[in-house]
C-alpha positions as CSV (number, residue, x, y, z in Angstrom):
1,M,-28.4,25.3,14.6
2,L,-26.0,23.4,16.8
3,H,-27.4,20.1,15.7
4,N,-26.8,21.0,12.0
5,L,-23.2,21.9,12.8
6,Q,-22.7,18.7,14.6
7,I,-24.1,16.7,11.7
8,G,-21.8,18.6,9.3
9,C,-18.7,17.9,11.4
10,I,-19.6,14.2,11.8
11,R,-20.2,13.9,8.0
12,K,-16.9,15.6,7.3
13,S,-15.0,13.3,9.6
14,L,-16.8,10.2,8.1
15,V,-15.8,11.4,4.6
16,A,-12.2,11.9,5.7
17,A,-12.1,8.5,7.3
18,S,-13.6,6.8,4.3
19,K,-11.1,8.5,2.0
20,K,-8.2,7.5,4.3
21,R,-9.5,3.9,4.4
22,M,-9.7,3.9,0.6
23,V,-6.1,5.1,0.3
24,Y,-4.9,2.5,2.8
25,S,-6.7,-0.3,1.1
26,L,-5.3,0.7,-2.3
27,Y,-1.8,0.9,-0.9
28,F,-2.2,-2.4,0.8
29,M,-3.5,-4.0,-2.5
30,V,-0.5,-2.6,-4.4
31,R,2.0,-3.8,-1.8
32,E,0.4,-7.3,-1.7
33,R,0.4,-7.6,-5.5
34,R,4.0,-6.5,-5.6
35,R,5.0,-9.0,-3.0
36,A,3.1,-11.8,-4.9
37,M,4.7,-10.8,-8.2
38,A,8.3,-10.5,-6.7
39,P,9.1,-14.3,-6.9
40,F,7.9,-14.5,-10.5
41,M,9.9,-11.4,-11.5
42,A,13.0,-12.8,-9.8
43,G,12.4,-16.2,-11.4
44,A,12.1,-14.6,-14.8
45,G,15.2,-12.5,-14.2
46,T,17.3,-15.5,-13.1
47,K,16.1,-18.1,-15.6
48,K,16.5,-15.8,-18.6
49,P,20.0,-16.0,-20.0
50,P,21.6,-12.6,-20.4
């Protein structure tokens, strides 16, 4: 009984950790992409005549 409870808790914590990692990686990817695109966006904004 105790063993099953332990396995359940460990599985829950693993799932939570994987979800958190997924969110972090997604956020990091978006931030990196935004930072990579920033110079191009600024260049397009400055080069284009108003």
